[in-house]
C-alpha positions in Angstrom: -0.3 -39.3 -21.7 0.6 -37.3 -18.7 -2.1 -35.7 -16.4 -1.5 -32.8 -14.1 -3.6 -32.1 -11.1 -5.1 -28.5 -10.6 -2.7 -28.1 -7.5 0.6 -28.9 -9.2 2.0 -28.4 -12.6 5.7 -29.2 -13.4 6.4 -29.7 -9.7 5.1 -26.2 -8.8 2.5 -26.0 -6.1 0.1 -23.4 -7.6 -1.8 -22.9 -4.3 1.5 -22.3 -2.4 2.6 -19.8 -5.0 -0.8 -17.9 -4.7 -0.4 -17.9 -0.9 3.2 -16.6 -1.0 2.2 -13.9 -3.6 -0.6 -12.7 -1.4 1.9 -12.2 1.4 4.4 -10.4 -0.7 2.9 -6.9 -0.7 2.0 -4.7 -3.7 2.5 -5.9 -7.2 4.3 -3.8 -9.7 0.9 -2.8 -11.3 -0.5 -1.8 -7.9 2.5 0.4 -7.2 2.1 2.1 -10.6 -1.5 2.8 -9.9 -0.9 4.3 -6.6 1.8 6.5 -7.9 -0.4 7.7 -10.7 -3.2 8.5 -8.2 -0.8 10.3 -6.0 0.7 12.3 -8.8 -2.7 13.3 -10.2 -3.8 14.3 -6.7 -0.8 16.6 -6.3 -0.7 18.1 -9.9 -4.2 18.5 -10.9 
């Protein structure tokens, strides 16, 4: 039986991925939300 730590799964360092994602800027969802807000502000 194989056990995985909370930090690594299948040779992926989860904490490192989270750290890099935090530095990468807006997510696709965040960009969509901002565009909707901007559109609504300008057209309503």
